[in-house]
N, C-alpha and C positions, 0 to 999 in steps of 0.2 A: 504493500500500500504506500510506503514511503516513496518508492520509485514512481508511482502514479502522480504524486504531488510534485516531484521534480519535473515530470513532463507537463503537468498542469501549469506550473509556474512559467515554463519556457513558452507555452502556447498562449499565455494570457498577458497582454501588454500592460494591463493595470496592476498586476501583481508584482511587487518589488522585492518581497522577501517572505519566506515561510520558515517557521521554527517549530520543531516538535519538542514537547516537554512532558513531564510526568513519567509514569512507569513505562510507557511504550518507547520513550527516548532512552531508557536505561536498560538494564538487564533483568529487571524485576517483573516484566510483563508476562502475561500468559494468554491463552486463547481468548479469554473473556475480557481482557483489558481494552479500554477505550484508547483510541489514538487521539491525543490532544495536540492541536496545532494552533499557532497564532499566524494569521494571514495579514500581511501589511499590503494595503491596496490603495490606489488613488481613486477608486470608485466603490466606497463601502456600501452605498445604498443598493448596489447590485446584489450583494450577498446577504442582505437582511430583508430583502423583498420576498415575501412568501410566494408571490406569483411568478417570480423569475426562476425557472427551473432549468434553463438552457445550460448554465455552467455546471449544474449538478451532474448532468449526464456524462460529463468528461471524467468523472471519478469512478464510474461503474454503475451497476444497477442498484437503485436506491429503493428500499422497502418503505421507508418513512422519513420525512424531514420535519423538524420542528425548530422554530426560531424563538429563543427565550433570552432573558437576562441572566448572566452568570451570577451565582450566589456570592462569589467573593468580590469580583471587580465590578459587578453590575454593568458590564458591557454586553452587547449583543453576541450571542453564540448560536451557531448552527449545529443542531444535533441530528445526526443521520444514522439510521440503522441500515446497513448494507446487506445485500443478498450474499455477497462474497467478500469476506474480510471483516475487520473489527468495526465496531460502532465508532463514529467520528464526532469529536467536539471541536468545532472550528471557531475560534475567537477572531472577530473581524476588527482590525485596527486601521484607522485612517492614517496613511503614511504622512500626510501633510501635518497632522497634529503631532505625530511622533517625531518628526524632524525638529520640532520645537524643543524636544528633550535634549537632542544633541547640541543645539545652540545654547540652551540654558546651562548645560554642564560644561561648556567650553571654558577655557582658562579666562577669557574675557567675556563673561556672560552679558546678554542683552539686558537693558533696563526694561522690565515688564510690569504691568499692573499687578496689584496684589492678588486679585481673584484669578488671574491667569497663572501666577506662580503657584497658587494652591492647586489648581487643576493639573499643572505639569508635575508637581510633587506627588500627586495621587497617581499619575501615570507611571512615574518612576517606581513608586512603592509597589504598585500592582505588577509591573513588568518584572521587577526583582523577585517578588513573591512567587511568581510562576516559574521562573528559571533557576532559582537558587538550589533546587533539588536535582538539577541536571537538565540538559537540553541538547538538541542536535539541529544545526542549521541545515535545512533541507534544500533551500533555494535562496539565492541572494543576488541582488544587483546594486545594493546601496551600502555595502560594507557594514552590515548590521553588527558584526563582531566588534567594531570600534565603539558603537553605541552601547553594546552589552558591557564592554569593559568599563566605560564611563559610569554606567548605572551601578555596577558592582562596586566600583571605587567609591561612589557617592554613598552607597548604603552600607559600606563596610562597618561592622561593629554596631549597627543600629538594631534595636529590638523590633520584633513583630508588634505592631500597634495594639493588637488585641491582648498581647501578653504583658503589657506594661501594668505593673502592680503598684498602686499607691492607696492611701487611706480612703480617698474620695471614691475611687472605683470599687474598692473592696466593700465599703459601706453601701454603695449603690446596689451592688450585686446582692449583698446581705438582705437589704430591705425588700428587693424584688423577690428573692427566694422565699422569705418567710411570709410575705403578703400572699404569694401564690400557693404556699402550703395551706394558708387559711382559706383561700378561695377553693382549693380542692375540698377542704372540709365542708364549706358551705354548699358547694354544688352537689356533693354527695348527700348531704342532709336534705337538699332539695330534690333528690332522686334524679339528678341530671348526669348520669354516668358517662354518656357519650361525650358531652362537651368537656367534662372533667378530664377524661382520658386523652382526647384528641388535642384540645387547645391548652388547658392549664398545665397538665402534666408535662407536655412538651417544653414549656417554658422552664419548669423545674429541671428537666434533664439538660437543657442548654446551660442553665445556671450552674448545674453541678459539674459539667465537663469543663467549663471555664475555670472553676475553682480547682479541679484536679490538675489542669494545666499549670496554674499558678503554683500549686503545691509541689508539683514535680520539678518545675524549674527552680523553686526555692530550695528544695532538698538536694538537688544535684549541683546547685550553684553553677549551672552551665547555660548561659544565655543562648548558646548555639545549638543546644539540644532541640531536635526537630519534633515539637509536639503539634501534630497536624490539627487542622481546623475541625470543629464539631466532633472530635473524638475519632477522626479517621485514623486507620492503622494503629489503633489503640494498643494492640499487643506488643508493638515495637518499642513503645516509650513509657508505658504505664507500669507501675509496680504490679508484679504478678498476682499478689493476694488481692489487691484492689481491683484488678482486671476481672478476677473470678467473682468478686462480690457484686460487680455491676450487672451480672446476669440476673440478680434478684430485684432490681429496681424498676422493672417494667411491668405495668399493670395487666391483669387478666380481665375477664368479663364481669366477675362478681364484685360487689362492693367490698366484701371482706378481703378479697385478693388485692383489690386496688389499694385499700388502706394499708395492707401489709407492705406492698411495694413502695408506697409513699413513706411509710415508717422507715424502711430500709434506706431510702433516699435521704431522709432527714438525719438518720444516725451517721451516715457517711459524711454528710455535709457538716454536721456538728463537730465531728472528730477533726476533719481537715481544716475547717474555718477557725476553730479554736487554736489549732497549732499555728496557723498563719498569723492570727491576731496576736498571739503571745510572742511569737518570734519578731514580728514587725512593730509591736507595741501599738496596735490599732485598738480603737475603742468603739465597737459596734453597739447597736441597740439591743442590749441583752433582755430588756423587758419585752420587746416584740417577740424574740425567740421563745422566751418562757411562756408567754400567754398563748401563742399560737400552738406550741407543742402540747401544752396541757389541754387546750380546747380540742385539738385533733385526737389525742388519746382518749378523751372522755366523750367524743362525738357530740360536743356541745358548742354553742356560740359564745363568743367573748362577752356579748351583751345582747339585749333585746330592744328593738325599736320597731314600732308599727305605724308611726305617723310620718308620711312622706313630706308633709309641709314642714315638720320639725327639722328634718334632715336638710331640706333644700332652702331654708331661710338664707344661708350665706350666698347661695347662687342668685337669689332674688336681689340681694343687696349689692352683689358684685358690680353690676353695670352703673351704679350710682356714681356720677361724676366722672365716668370713663367713656370716652368717645371712640375707643378702639375695639369695642365689643359690638359686633353686628347682630348676633343672635345667640341665645342659649335655649336649648330644649332637651328634654329627657325622653328617651325612647321607651317603648314597651318591651325591650329585650331583657329587662332586669330580672331579678330572681327574688322570689318570696318563699318562705318555708310554709309548711302545711298549717301552722298556727298563725300565719299572716305576718311573721317577722320579716322586715326588709333586710335582705342579705347583700344585694348588689344592685347598684344603679348605674346605668349607662347615660352619660351626659355628653352633649355636643356643644362646643363653644366655637363660634365662627368669629374670626378676629383679623384685624390688620397688623397685629403685633404678636406673632406666635412666640417669639422669644420670651416676652413678658409672662405669658400664661403657661409656659413650660418650666418657668423658674419656680422652685419650691417656695421661695419667700412669699410669693403672691398668695399661695394656698395656705401657708402657715398663718397668715394674717386673717384669712377668711374662715378657716376651720381650725380654731385654736385648740380643739379637743382631738386633734389627730394623734394617732399612735405611730403612724409611719407614712412616708411618701416615697414613691419611686416612679421612674419614667420607663416607658416601653414603646416599641414601634407598633403601630396599629394600621388598620386599613386606610385611615385618612391622614396619617402622620403620627405625631407623638401623642401618646396617651399618658396623662398624669394619673397614677393610681393612688387614691387617698384611703387609707384604712383608719376609721374613726375608733375612738375608745369604746363606743357602744357596739362595735362589731360590724357596722355597715361599711361596705366598700363602695366608693364612688370612683368611677372610671371616667375621667374628663378627656374626651377626644378633642384636641386642639386643631382646628381646621383653618387653613389660610383662606380668606374670603375670595381670593382669585380663583380657587377651584370651582366655585359656583358658576363662573362664566367661561372657564376653559373648556375646550372640546376634549375632555378626558373621559373616554367611555368607561374605563374601569372605575373611576371615582363616581361617575354619575349612576352607574348600575348599583354600586354598593349603597350610595346615598339614597337612591330611590327605594331600595329594599328596606332600609331603616324607616323611612317615612311611611311606606306602605303598611308596616306592621303597627303603626300608631305612635303618637308622641304627645307630650305635654309641653306647650310653649311657655317659657319663663320670661323671655325678653326678645324683642326683635325690632330693628329699625324698619320703617315702613317699606322701603324698597326691597329689603331682604325678606320681609314677611311675605310680600307678593310673590317673590321667587320661590320660597318654600311652599306656600299654598298652591302655587301653580304646579310645582313638581309633584306635590302630594296628589293633586287631582288627576294629573296626567300620567302618574307612575303606572307602568304596565303591571297587570295582575299576574302575569307569568313572563318568563324570560327566554322563551324559545319561539319567538314569532318573527318570521322573516329571514332574509338572507344574512343580515348582520349577526343574528344569533346562531345561524349555522356555523359561522366562523368560530364562535365561542365554543360550540359543541365539539368541533374538530380539534380545537386547541386543547381542550380538556382531555379528549380521547387520546390524542397523541402523547400528551404529557404523562398520562397514566401509564401507557404501555412502554414508553421509553424509560420511565422511572422504574417500573417493574423489572425491566431487562437489566438495569444497572444494579438493582437491589439483590437480584439472584447471585450475581458475581460477588458482591460484597459479602453476603452470607457464606458463600462457598469458601471465601478466604478468612472467615470468622471475624470479619470487620463489622461486628453486629451493632455497635453503639451508633456509628454513623448511619448504618443501614436503617435503624429504627427511628432515630431522632430526626434525620433529614429526609431520607427517601420514603420510608413508610408513612411519615407524617404528611409528606407531599401527596402521596397516593390517597391517604385518607381524606385529605381536603378535596381532591378531585372527585373521589367517590361521593362525598357529602354533597358537593355541588350537583352531581348527576342525580342524586336522590332528591334534591330540592326541585330540579327541573321535572323529574318524573312525577312528584307529588303535585306540582303546579298545574300540570296538564291533566292528571287524572283526578285530582281533588282541588279544583280551582277556588272553592269557597273557603278553604282553610288558610290561616295565616302561616306563612313559612318563614321561620326564623333562621338567620345565618349561623354558620359554624357549628351546626348540630345543636343549637340551643332549642330547648323545648321540643326535641325531636319526636318524642312519643306522641305529641299532639298532632303532628302532621305527616309522619312517615308511615309507609306501609309496614305493618307489624312484622311481616316476613323479612323485609330488608333490615329492619332495626335489629332483630335477633341475629341475623347474619353478620351485621356490623360488629356487634358485641362479641361474637364468637371468634373474630379474627384479629385479635390484638397479639402481636408477637411478644413472647416472654420466655423466661426460664432457661432455654437452651436452643442451640442452632436448629435442631430437628423440629422443635415446636415452632420456631420462627419461620422455617420453610413451610410448615403446614398452614400457618396463618397467611403466608404470602399466596399460596395456592388457593386457599379459601377466599381471600380478598379478590383475587383475579377472577374467580368464578362468579362472585357476587357482582362485581363491576360489569362483567361481560353480560350477565343476565339483564341488569338494569339498562345498560347502554343499548343493548340490542332491542329491548322493548321500546325504548325512547326513539331510537333510529327508525324503527318500523312505523311508529305513530307519526313521526315528523317527515318521513321520506328521505332520511339521510343515508348515504352509502357508507358502509364500513370497510375497513381494510383487513380482510381475512388473512392475507399473507403476513401482515404485521402481528396480528394476534397469535397465529400459529408459530411464527418465528420466536416470539418471546416465550410462549409456552414451552417450546422445545428447549430454549436456553435454560428455563427454570428447571425442567426435568433433568437436563444434563448436569446442571450445577448440583442438584440434589444427589445424583449418582456419584459425581466426582467427590463430593464431601463425604458421602458414606464409605466410598472406597478408601479415603484417607484414614 
């Protein structure tokens, strides 16, 4: 396949350089390894255009092609499953932008605006991140080796940005972890097992692996130790006893099993975080840890509150004297217990000053009785999570007001779904109120109508099958943590979206809540049981079984939906991925 890309570069005038990186560029690749390449081109739009398939034919017969954002560098990547040869991940780089790196790193660098310097530094960091584990220049017309040398010289001795450990980052992770442990408790009390497993537990596992990375680097005192992102290749760098203990942290279908897995997660977190805090003399929020741990063990709430008005008084007061808040509303996506206790509230704040309202000082002044605050990434931007001393969680989605007028389909679809399920308006400027009410009245009652939504269906469909293909190879290599936290979670999200669409068409009168919230109210009972049955846990064999079960469930739902909507499916893609899964199961068992 490498030879094909040499020929491909020679035949394409716009391609200036091609670099292979990752396992396929080294000696650690196997039959199931992806081939990762960076393609430097003067015509990047050609390669990220879904409709342009002419160049793809030059590489051989393609079973499926998907264009997505890379999870590390957030740049566009072509993912291709080939009929003959390895799967391909092709990162597309504009060579004009990249030549700025060379000029910037020259002995007499250009004087550039600060925002451009930040952008170039990000390019340098990403480029070094990909190549530092090894690379091979496949094709070159621009002396790319000179730029590589400059980049490696610039980054020499620097730490991975995610691995930088200081008290602010440690305490931020601490607050986020314990808040989400409490959320696991509340969603389990609220009998919302699917949302707890898919959304909240995944945050816990991402928090845990970052802590393990910090712990490992601190104990080895080796900044050059390669601790891979999101727990990838965990067995290579993690303490063997800790590696084995991590098999016990992933939840199963029943509430007791889920609670046991979260307890195992908390106990590992407590041990490692206390070690780091003692060694670095950090001072985290011990009261938060104690109250959440006790509440979880007792299956109780920290406090009880039933009056929504009482909780939201600070939100009503917040716009007073402030001209930078366009609107505040609360959605009906929140959570109440059986006795009516308010457990979680989803709030949406539309503003011209996102920085101000993602700053914790703003919320400490408004909610003086807070137990903890943390920030997280959400569907609309930054979410400020406020845990009050009475046990209620308020999730404030801070939204840039420009999103309301931008032509951003992803944002608009998510926003419409929130409005469609009902909301309570707290504050709105007149022009914003008109926009919100207009969107609420015109929001589609289901999301698979017309050609635009066919594109969404196919994007979901290809994402699922491409990810399943990669997950099988990861499990075969016992790279289970990354497989579950990143790949299986992505598959679960694609599956949930397919279940939403299925319910919207077959049960259009029901409110369909996002991210598996209140799923028992709107989902086909057979699909719900199938979803809970297929959470990977405990050992590699069980993880493979859940992968097979999940694929079968997705196949059933997507086929029913495709038949109803008249969408064509890719039988060759499905069969190819299923063959790969079965092969990987066989190879693992033979080992």
